[in-house]
KEFIGU-947306 format. One line per 8 residues: number of its first residue (from 1); their letters; for each residue x, y, z of N, C-alpha, C. Coordinates in Angstrom, 1 decimal. Example, Ala and Ser with C-alpha at 12.3 -4.5 7.8 and 13.67 -1.06 7.14 Angstrom:
# KEFIGU-947306
1> as> 13.2 -5.7 7.8 12.3 -4.5 7.8 13.2 -3.3 7.8 | 12.8 -2.2 7.1 13.7 -1.1 7.1 12.9 0.0 7.9
//
This chain:
# KEFIGU-947306
1> mravlsar> -34.1 3.9 10.2 -34.2 5.3 10.5 -33.0 5.7 11.5 | -32.8 4.9 12.5 -31.8 5.1 13.5 -30.4 5.1 12.8 | -30.2 4.2 11.9 -28.9 4.1 11.2 -28.7 5.4 10.3 | -29.7 5.9 9.7 -29.6 7.1 8.9 -29.2 8.3 9.8 | -29.9 8.4 10.9 -29.6 9.5 11.8 -28.2 9.4 12.4 | -27.8 8.2 12.6 -26.4 8.0 13.1 -25.4 8.4 12.1 | -25.6 8.0 10.8 -24.7 8.4 9.7 -24.7 9.9 9.5 | -25.8 10.6 9.6 -25.8 12.0 9.5 -25.1 12.7 10.6
9> salgwrva> -25.3 12.2 11.8 -24.6 12.7 13.0 -23.1 12.6 12.8 | -22.6 11.4 12.4 -21.2 11.2 12.2 -20.6 12.1 11.1 | -21.4 12.3 10.0 -21.0 13.2 9.0 -20.9 14.6 9.5 | -21.8 15.0 10.3 -21.8 16.4 10.8 -20.6 16.6 11.7 | -20.3 15.7 12.6 -19.1 15.8 13.4 -17.8 15.9 12.6 | -17.8 15.1 11.5 -16.6 15.1 10.7 -16.4 16.4 10.0 | -17.5 17.0 9.4 -17.5 18.3 8.8 -17.0 19.3 9.8 | -17.6 19.2 11.0 -17.2 20.2 12.1 -15.7 20.1 12.4
17> sfavaagl> -15.2 18.9 12.5 -13.7 18.7 12.8 -12.9 19.3 11.7 | -13.3 19.1 10.4 -12.5 19.7 9.3 -12.6 21.2 9.3 | -13.8 21.8 9.7 -13.9 23.2 9.8 -13.0 23.8 10.9 | -12.9 23.1 12.0 -11.9 23.5 13.1 -10.5 23.5 12.5 | -10.1 22.4 11.8 -8.8 22.3 11.3 -8.5 23.5 10.3 | -9.5 23.8 9.4 -9.4 24.9 8.5 -9.2 26.2 9.2 | -9.9 26.4 10.3 -9.8 27.6 11.1 -8.4 27.8 11.7 | -7.8 26.7 12.2 -6.5 26.7 12.7 -5.4 27.0 11.6
25> vgvwqlia> -5.6 26.5 10.4 -4.7 26.8 9.3 -4.8 28.3 9.0 | -6.1 28.8 9.0 -6.2 30.3 8.7 -5.5 31.1 9.8 | -5.6 30.8 11.0 -4.9 31.5 12.1 -3.4 31.4 11.9 | -3.0 30.2 11.6 -1.5 30.0 11.3 -1.1 31.0 10.2 | -1.9 31.1 9.1 -1.5 31.9 8.0 -1.4 33.4 8.4 | -2.4 33.8 9.2 -2.4 35.2 9.7 -1.2 35.5 10.5 | -0.8 34.6 11.4 0.3 34.8 12.2 1.6 34.9 11.4 | 1.7 34.0 10.4 2.9 34.0 9.5 2.9 35.3 8.7
33> narliapa> 1.8 35.8 8.2 1.8 37.0 7.4 2.1 38.2 8.2 | 1.7 38.2 9.5 2.0 39.3 10.4 3.4 39.3 10.9 | 4.1 38.2 10.6 5.5 38.0 11.0 5.7 38.2 12.5 | 4.7 37.7 13.3 4.8 37.7 14.7 6.0 36.8 15.2 | 6.2 35.8 14.4 7.4 34.9 14.6 8.2 34.9 13.3 | 9.5 34.9 13.4 10.4 35.0 12.3 10.1 33.9 11.3 | 10.0 34.2 10.0 9.7 33.2 9.0 10.7 32.0 9.0 | 12.0 32.3 9.5 12.9 31.2 9.6 12.5 30.1 10.5
41> flpgpdra> 11.6 30.4 11.4 11.1 29.5 12.4 9.6 29.1 12.2 | 8.8 30.0 11.6 7.4 29.7 11.4 7.0 30.1 10.0 | 7.1 29.3 9.0 6.6 29.6 7.6 5.1 29.5 7.6 | 4.5 30.2 6.6 3.1 30.1 6.5 2.7 28.8 5.9 | 1.4 28.4 6.0 1.0 27.1 5.4 1.1 27.1 3.9 | 1.1 28.3 3.3 1.3 28.4 1.8 2.8 27.9 1.5 | 3.8 28.4 2.2 5.2 28.0 2.0 5.4 26.5 2.3 | 4.7 26.1 3.4 4.9 24.7 3.8 4.3 23.8 2.7
49> waalvrgl> 3.1 24.2 2.2 2.5 23.4 1.1 3.3 23.4 -0.1 | 3.9 24.5 -0.5 4.8 24.6 -1.7 6.0 23.7 -1.5 | 6.6 23.7 -0.3 7.7 22.8 0.0 7.3 21.3 -0.1 | 6.1 21.0 0.4 5.6 19.7 0.3 5.4 19.2 -1.1 | 4.8 20.0 -1.9 4.6 19.6 -3.4 6.0 19.5 -4.1 | 6.9 20.5 -3.8 8.2 20.4 -4.4 9.0 19.2 -4.0 | 8.9 18.9 -2.7 9.6 17.7 -2.2 9.1 16.4 -2.8 | 7.8 16.3 -3.0 7.2 15.1 -3.5 7.4 14.9 -5.0
57> tegdllsk> 7.4 16.1 -5.8 7.5 16.0 -7.2 9.0 16.1 -7.7 | 9.8 16.9 -7.1 11.1 17.2 -7.6 12.2 16.6 -6.6 | 11.9 16.5 -5.4 13.0 16.1 -4.4 12.8 14.6 -4.1 | 13.4 14.2 -2.9 13.4 12.8 -2.5 12.4 12.6 -1.3 | 11.4 13.5 -1.1 10.5 13.4 0.0 9.7 12.1 -0.1 | 9.4 11.7 -1.3 8.6 10.5 -1.4 9.3 9.3 -0.9 | 10.6 9.2 -1.2 11.4 8.1 -0.7 11.5 8.2 0.9 | 11.5 9.4 1.4 11.5 9.5 2.9 10.2 8.9 3.5
65> vtgtlqhm> 9.1 9.2 2.8 7.8 8.7 3.3 7.8 7.2 3.2 | 8.3 6.7 2.1 8.4 5.2 1.9 9.2 4.6 3.0 | 10.4 5.2 3.4 11.2 4.7 4.4 10.5 4.6 5.8 | 9.8 5.7 6.1 9.1 5.8 7.4 8.0 4.7 7.4 | 7.2 4.6 6.3 6.2 3.6 6.3 6.7 2.2 6.4 | 7.9 2.0 5.8 8.5 0.6 5.9 8.8 0.3 7.3 | 9.5 1.3 8.0 9.9 1.0 9.4 8.6 0.8 10.3 | 7.6 1.7 10.1 6.4 1.6 10.9 5.7 0.3 10.7
73> vigwlvas> 5.4 -0.1 9.5 4.6 -1.2 9.2 5.3 -2.5 9.6 | 6.6 -2.7 9.3 7.3 -3.9 9.7 7.3 -4.0 11.2 | 7.7 -2.9 11.9 7.7 -3.0 13.4 6.4 -3.3 14.0 | 5.3 -2.7 13.4 4.0 -2.9 13.9 3.5 -4.3 13.6 | 3.8 -4.9 12.5 3.4 -6.3 12.2 4.1 -7.2 13.1 | 5.4 -7.0 13.4 6.2 -7.9 14.3 5.5 -7.8 15.7 | 5.2 -6.5 16.1 4.6 -6.3 17.4 3.2 -7.0 17.5 | 2.5 -6.9 16.4 1.1 -7.5 16.3 1.2 -9.0 16.5
81> lagialga> 2.1 -9.7 15.7 2.2 -11.1 15.8 2.7 -11.6 17.2 | 3.7 -10.9 17.7 4.2 -11.3 19.0 3.2 -11.0 20.1 | 2.6 -9.8 20.0 1.6 -9.5 21.1 0.4 -10.4 21.1 | -0.2 -10.7 19.9 -1.3 -11.6 19.9 -1.0 -13.0 20.3 | 0.2 -13.5 19.9 0.6 -14.9 20.2 0.9 -15.0 21.7 | 1.7 -14.1 22.3 1.9 -14.1 23.7 0.7 -13.8 24.5 | -0.1 -12.8 24.1 -1.3 -12.5 24.8 -2.3 -13.6 24.9 | -2.4 -14.4 23.8 -3.3 -15.5 23.8 -2.8 -16.6 24.7
89> wigssprv> -1.5 -16.9 24.7 -0.9 -17.9 25.6 -1.1 -17.5 27.0 | -0.8 -16.2 27.4 -0.9 -15.8 28.8 -2.4 -15.7 29.2 | -3.2 -15.1 28.4 -4.6 -14.8 28.8 -5.5 -16.0 28.9 | -5.1 -17.1 28.1 -6.0 -18.3 28.1 -5.7 -19.2 29.3 | -4.7 -18.9 30.1 -4.3 -19.8 31.2 -4.1 -18.9 32.5 | -5.0 -19.1 33.5 -4.9 -18.4 34.7 -3.5 -18.7 35.4 | -3.1 -19.9 35.3 -1.8 -20.3 36.0 -0.6 -19.5 35.3 | -0.6 -19.4 34.0 0.4 -18.7 33.3 0.4 -17.2 33.7
97> rtyvtptl> -0.8 -16.7 33.8 -1.0 -15.2 34.1 -0.4 -15.0 35.5 | -0.6 -15.9 36.4 -0.1 -15.8 37.8 1.4 -15.7 37.8 | 2.1 -16.5 37.0 3.5 -16.5 36.9 4.1 -15.3 36.1 | 3.4 -14.9 35.1 4.0 -14.0 34.1 3.7 -12.5 34.5 | 2.6 -12.3 35.2 2.1 -10.9 35.5 3.2 -10.1 36.1 | 3.9 -10.6 37.2 5.0 -9.7 37.7 6.0 -9.2 36.7 | 6.4 -10.1 35.8 7.4 -9.7 34.8 6.8 -8.7 33.8 | 5.5 -8.9 33.5 4.9 -7.9 32.6 4.8 -6.5 33.3
105> eflrplpa> 4.4 -6.5 34.5 4.3 -5.3 35.3 5.6 -4.6 35.4 | 6.7 -5.3 35.4 8.1 -4.8 35.5 8.5 -4.1 34.1 | 8.2 -4.8 33.1 8.6 -4.4 31.7 7.7 -3.3 31.1 | 6.4 -3.4 31.5 5.4 -2.5 30.8 5.7 -1.0 31.0 | 6.0 -0.6 32.2 6.2 0.9 32.4 7.5 1.4 31.7 | 8.4 0.5 31.3 9.7 1.0 30.7 9.4 1.8 29.4 | 9.8 3.0 29.3 9.6 3.7 28.0 10.5 3.2 26.9 | 10.0 3.2 25.7 10.8 2.6 24.6 12.1 3.4 24.5
113> saiipvai> 12.1 4.7 24.8 13.3 5.4 24.7 14.4 4.9 25.6 | 14.0 4.3 26.7 15.1 3.7 27.6 15.7 2.5 27.0 | 15.0 1.8 26.1 15.6 0.6 25.4 16.5 1.0 24.3 | 16.4 2.2 23.8 17.3 2.6 22.6 18.7 2.4 22.9 | 19.3 2.8 24.0 20.8 2.5 24.2 21.1 1.0 24.2 | 20.2 0.2 24.7 20.4 -1.3 24.7 20.3 -1.8 23.3 | 19.4 -1.3 22.5 19.2 -1.7 21.1 20.4 -1.3 20.3 | 21.0 -0.1 20.6 22.2 0.4 19.8 23.4 -0.5 20.2
121> alfglsqs> 23.5 -0.9 21.4 24.6 -1.7 21.8 24.5 -3.1 21.2 | 23.3 -3.6 21.0 23.1 -4.9 20.4 23.2 -4.9 18.9 | 22.6 -3.9 18.2 22.4 -3.9 16.8 23.2 -2.8 16.1 | 23.7 -1.8 16.9 24.3 -0.7 16.2 23.3 0.3 15.7 | 23.7 1.3 15.0 22.8 2.3 14.3 22.3 1.7 13.0 | 21.4 0.8 13.1 21.0 0.0 11.9 19.5 -0.1 11.8 | 19.0 -0.7 10.7 17.6 -0.9 10.6 17.1 -1.9 11.7 | 17.9 -2.9 12.0 17.5 -3.8 13.0 17.3 -3.2 14.3
129> malfviaf> 18.1 -2.2 14.7 17.9 -1.5 15.9 16.6 -0.8 15.9 | 16.2 -0.1 14.8 15.0 0.6 14.7 13.8 -0.3 14.8 | 13.8 -1.4 14.1 12.7 -2.4 14.2 12.6 -3.0 15.6 | 13.7 -3.2 16.3 13.6 -3.8 17.6 12.9 -2.8 18.6 | 13.3 -1.5 18.5 12.7 -0.5 19.3 11.2 -0.3 19.0 | 10.9 -0.2 17.7 9.5 0.0 17.3 8.6 -1.2 17.8 | 9.1 -2.4 17.6 8.4 -3.6 18.0 8.2 -3.6 19.5 | 9.3 -3.3 20.2 9.2 -3.3 21.7 8.2 -2.3 22.2
137> gavwpmll> 8.2 -1.1 21.6 7.2 -0.1 22.1 5.8 -0.3 21.7 | 5.6 -0.9 20.5 4.3 -1.1 20.0 3.6 -2.4 20.5 | 4.4 -3.3 21.0 3.9 -4.6 21.4 3.0 -4.5 22.7 | 3.2 -3.5 23.5 2.5 -3.5 24.8 1.0 -3.3 24.7 | 0.5 -2.3 23.9 -0.9 -2.2 23.8 -1.6 -3.4 23.3 | -0.9 -4.1 22.3 -1.4 -5.3 21.7 -1.4 -6.5 22.7 | -0.3 -6.6 23.4 -0.1 -7.7 24.4 -1.1 -7.6 25.5 | -1.2 -6.4 26.1 -2.1 -6.3 27.3 -3.6 -6.3 26.9
145> stvhgfaa> -3.9 -5.8 25.7 -5.3 -5.9 25.2 -5.7 -7.3 25.0 | -4.8 -8.1 24.4 -5.0 -9.5 24.1 -5.2 -10.3 25.4 | -4.3 -10.1 26.3 -4.4 -10.7 27.6 -5.7 -10.4 28.3 | -6.1 -9.1 28.3 -7.4 -8.8 28.9 -8.6 -9.4 28.2 | -8.5 -9.4 26.8 -9.6 -10.0 26.1 -9.8 -11.5 26.3 | -8.7 -12.3 26.4 -8.7 -13.7 26.7 -9.2 -13.9 28.1 | -8.7 -13.1 29.1 -9.1 -13.3 30.5 -10.5 -13.0 30.7 | -11.1 -12.2 29.8 -12.5 -11.8 30.0 -13.5 -12.7 29.3
153> veprlyev> -13.0 -13.8 28.7 -13.9 -14.7 28.0 -14.8 -15.4 29.1 | -16.0 -15.6 28.7 -17.0 -16.2 29.6 -16.4 -17.6 30.1 | -16.2 -17.8 31.4 -15.6 -19.1 31.9 -16.4 -20.3 31.5 | -17.7 -20.2 31.3 -18.5 -21.4 30.9 -18.1 -21.8 29.5 | -17.5 -20.9 28.6 -17.1 -21.3 27.3 -15.9 -22.3 27.4 | -15.0 -21.9 28.4 -13.8 -22.8 28.6 -14.3 -24.1 29.2 | -15.3 -24.1 30.0 -15.8 -25.4 30.5 -16.4 -26.3 29.4 | -17.1 -25.6 28.5 -17.6 -26.4 27.3 -16.5 -26.9 26.5
161> aralhlsr> -15.4 -26.1 26.3 -14.2 -26.6 25.6 -13.6 -27.8 26.2 | -13.5 -27.8 27.5 -13.0 -29.0 28.2 -13.9 -30.2 28.1 | -15.2 -29.9 28.1 -16.1 -31.1 28.0 -16.1 -31.7 26.6 | -15.8 -30.8 25.6 -15.6 -31.3 24.2 -14.2 -31.8 23.9 | -13.3 -31.8 24.9 -12.0 -32.2 24.8 -11.2 -31.5 23.6 | -11.4 -30.2 23.5 -10.7 -29.4 22.6 -9.3 -29.2 23.0 | -8.4 -29.1 22.0 -7.0 -28.9 22.3 -6.8 -27.4 22.6 | -5.6 -27.1 23.1 -5.3 -25.7 23.5 -5.4 -24.8 22.3
169> mevifkig> -4.9 -25.2 21.2 -5.0 -24.4 20.0 -6.4 -24.2 19.5 | -7.2 -25.3 19.6 -8.6 -25.1 19.2 -9.4 -24.2 20.1 | -9.0 -24.2 21.4 -9.7 -23.3 22.3 -9.3 -21.8 22.0 | -8.0 -21.6 21.6 -7.6 -20.3 21.3 -8.2 -19.7 20.0 | -8.3 -20.6 19.0 -8.8 -20.1 17.7 -10.3 -20.1 17.6 | -10.9 -21.0 18.3 -12.4 -21.2 18.1 -13.2 -20.4 19.2 | -12.5 -20.2 20.4 -13.2 -19.5 21.5 -12.6 -18.2 21.8 | -11.3 -18.3 22.1 -10.5 -17.1 22.6 -10.5 -15.9 21.6
177> lpsaspdi> -10.0 -16.2 20.4 -9.8 -15.1 19.5 -11.1 -14.4 19.1 | -12.2 -15.1 18.7 -13.4 -14.4 18.4 -13.9 -13.6 19.6 | -13.8 -14.1 20.8 -14.3 -13.3 22.0 -13.4 -12.1 22.3 | -12.1 -12.3 22.1 -11.1 -11.2 22.4 -10.9 -10.3 21.3 | -11.5 -10.5 20.1 -11.2 -9.6 18.9 -11.4 -8.2 19.2 | -12.5 -7.7 19.9 -12.6 -6.3 20.1 -11.4 -5.7 20.9 | -11.0 -6.4 21.9 -9.8 -5.9 22.6 -8.5 -5.9 21.8 | -8.4 -6.9 21.0 -7.2 -7.0 20.2 -7.1 -5.9 19.1
185> lagmrisv> -8.2 -5.6 18.5 -8.3 -4.6 17.5 -8.1 -3.2 18.1 | -8.6 -3.0 19.3 -8.4 -1.7 20.0 -6.9 -1.5 20.3 | -6.2 -2.6 20.7 -4.8 -2.5 20.9 -4.0 -2.3 19.6 | -4.4 -2.9 18.5 -3.8 -2.6 17.3 -3.9 -1.2 16.8 | -5.0 -0.6 17.1 -5.3 0.8 16.7 -4.3 1.7 17.5 | -4.1 1.4 18.8 -3.2 2.3 19.6 -1.8 2.0 19.2 | -1.4 0.8 18.9 0.0 0.5 18.7 0.5 1.0 17.4 | -0.4 1.2 16.4 0.1 1.7 15.1 0.5 3.2 15.2
193> tvalilsv> -0.1 3.9 16.1 0.4 5.3 16.4 1.7 5.3 17.1 | 1.9 4.4 18.1 3.1 4.2 18.8 4.3 3.8 17.8 | 4.0 3.0 16.9 5.0 2.6 15.9 5.4 3.7 15.0 | 4.5 4.6 14.6 4.9 5.8 13.8 5.8 6.7 14.6 | 5.4 7.0 15.9 6.3 7.9 16.7 7.7 7.3 16.9 | 7.8 6.0 17.2 9.1 5.4 17.4 9.9 5.3 16.1 | 9.2 5.2 15.0 9.9 5.2 13.7 10.6 6.5 13.5 | 9.9 7.6 13.8 10.5 9.0 13.6 11.7 9.1 14.6
201> vcemlagl> 11.5 8.7 15.8 12.6 8.8 16.8 13.9 8.1 16.4 | 13.7 6.8 15.9 14.8 6.0 15.5 15.5 6.6 14.3 | 14.7 7.1 13.4 15.3 7.7 12.2 16.1 9.0 12.5 | 15.7 9.7 13.5 16.5 10.9 14.0 17.8 10.5 14.6 | 17.7 9.4 15.5 18.9 9.0 16.2 19.9 8.3 15.4 | 19.4 7.4 14.5 20.3 6.6 13.7 20.6 7.1 12.3 | 20.0 8.2 11.9 20.2 8.7 10.6 19.6 7.8 9.5 | 18.6 7.1 9.8 18.0 6.2 8.8 17.1 7.0 7.8
209> dglghwil> 17.0 6.5 6.6 16.2 7.1 5.6 14.8 7.2 6.0 | 14.2 8.4 6.2 12.8 8.5 6.6 12.5 9.9 6.9 | 11.2 10.2 7.2 10.8 11.5 7.5 11.4 12.1 8.8 | 11.8 11.2 9.8 12.4 11.7 10.9 13.8 12.4 10.6 | 14.6 11.7 9.8 15.8 12.3 9.4 15.7 13.5 8.5 | 14.6 13.5 7.7 14.3 14.7 6.9 14.0 15.9 7.8 | 13.2 15.7 8.8 12.8 16.8 9.7 14.0 17.3 10.5 | 14.9 16.4 10.9 16.0 16.8 11.7 17.0 17.6 10.9
217> vsarlfrs> 17.3 17.2 9.7 18.2 17.9 8.8 17.6 19.3 8.4 | 16.3 19.3 8.1 15.7 20.6 7.8 15.8 21.6 9.0 | 15.6 21.1 10.2 15.7 21.9 11.4 17.2 22.5 11.5 | 18.1 21.6 11.3 19.5 22.1 11.5 19.9 23.1 10.4 | 19.3 23.0 9.2 19.7 23.9 8.1 18.7 25.1 8.0 | 17.8 25.2 9.0 16.8 26.3 9.1 15.9 26.3 7.9 | 15.6 25.1 7.3 14.7 25.0 6.2 13.3 24.8 6.8 | 12.7 25.8 7.3 11.5 25.7 8.1 10.3 25.2 7.3
225> adlfagvi> 10.3 25.6 6.0 9.2 25.1 5.2 9.3 23.6 4.9 | 10.5 23.1 4.7 10.7 21.7 4.5 10.3 20.9 5.8 | 10.7 21.5 6.9 10.4 20.9 8.2 8.9 20.7 8.4 | 8.2 21.8 8.2 6.7 21.7 8.4 6.1 20.8 7.3 | 6.7 20.7 6.1 6.2 19.8 5.1 6.3 18.3 5.7 | 7.4 18.0 6.3 7.6 16.7 6.9 6.6 16.4 8.0 | 6.4 17.5 8.9 5.4 17.3 10.0 4.0 17.1 9.4 | 3.7 17.8 8.4 2.3 17.6 7.8 2.2 16.2 7.2
233> llgligyv> 3.2 15.7 6.6 3.1 14.3 6.1 3.0 13.3 7.2 | 3.7 13.5 8.3 3.6 12.6 9.5 2.2 12.6 10.0 | 1.6 13.8 10.1 0.2 13.9 10.5 -0.8 13.2 9.6 | -0.5 13.3 8.3 -1.4 12.6 7.3 -1.2 11.1 7.4 | 0.0 10.6 7.6 0.3 9.2 7.8 -0.4 8.7 9.0 | -0.3 9.4 10.1 -0.9 8.9 11.3 -2.5 8.9 11.2 | -3.0 9.9 10.6 -4.5 10.0 10.4 -5.0 8.8 9.5 | -4.3 8.7 8.4 -4.7 7.6 7.4 -4.6 6.2 7.9
241> talaveqv> -3.5 5.9 8.6 -3.3 4.6 9.2 -4.3 4.3 10.3 | -4.5 5.3 11.1 -5.5 5.1 12.2 -6.9 4.9 11.6 | -7.2 5.6 10.6 -8.5 5.5 9.9 -8.7 4.1 9.2 | -7.6 3.7 8.6 -7.6 2.4 8.0 -7.8 1.2 9.0 | -7.1 1.3 10.1 -7.3 0.3 11.2 -8.7 0.3 11.7 | -9.3 1.6 11.9 -10.6 1.7 12.4 -11.6 1.1 11.4 | -11.4 1.3 10.1 -12.3 0.7 9.1 -12.3 -0.8 9.1 | -11.1 -1.4 9.3 -10.9 -2.8 9.4 -11.7 -3.3 10.6
249> errllvwr> -11.5 -2.6 11.7 -12.2 -3.0 13.0 -13.7 -3.0 12.8 | -14.2 -2.0 12.1 -15.7 -1.9 11.9 -16.2 -3.1 11.1 | -15.4 -3.4 10.1 -15.8 -4.5 9.2 -15.8 -5.9 9.9 | -14.7 -6.1 10.7 -14.5 -7.3 11.4 -15.5 -7.5 12.6 | -15.9 -6.4 13.1 -16.8 -6.4 14.3 -18.2 -6.0 14.0 | -18.6 -6.2 12.7 -20.0 -5.8 12.3 -21.0 -6.6 13.1 | -20.6 -7.8 13.5 -21.6 -8.7 14.3 -21.9 -8.1 15.6 | -21.1 -7.2 16.2 -21.4 -6.6 17.4 -22.6 -5.6 17.3
257> rsgh> -22.5 -4.8 16.2 -23.6 -3.8 15.9 -24.9 -4.5 15.5 | -24.8 -5.6 14.7 -26.0 -6.3 14.4 -26.6 -7.0 15.5 | -25.7 -7.4 16.5 -26.3 -8.1 17.7 -27.1 -7.2 18.6 | -26.7 -5.8 18.5 -27.4 -4.9 19.4 -28.7 -4.4 18.6
//
């Protein structure tokens, strides 16, 4: 019974959120129809939708979406692998945490935008530069969440591992990862959004094939409908990817709900 009520409540909140979104679109259409802002800067949602359909069916908007997804996913996967591996190594050893924490605290506040000039100097205006910046920005939520998850493992579990003479890798895979998985998945959900943002920034700066470049060119040519079509697609990509990671998290952590 409790599960049914919870499902109905979640459905109600989702319907309410879509209703709010529909209301905002309606207000947007009214403002555009009243021409309170020049159409060159604010097209109506009808024009933006028409530009979106036209770009996907007749233009090269689909290839731009593919380019952005490629940059985002590759950078995010690199950040995930690096963040989980380093986080497991740091978080499972108090001694390593003591030595590495000052370095992490120095690098963590650096905005990814501050790394872009360094990446350009190293790799030029290339795909490698974009992937480096995306991975650097997206790795921190993953790394810090993994470190926190491993550091929060019940100390008695590590004592049992020592008593059983488990190797370091066995401790990580059999004790650390299962216990830290909620923190790791939460970090992955945050970092996928960071990866999308940095993908757009790098495409704008380096002229790489993607939605970022599409939006920049549309703005320079005053193609406001195309610009908003690109922004709508970015919002859809962010929503769908975050929802996908959330669904994976729910499936992998079903034992937490059953335990309660």
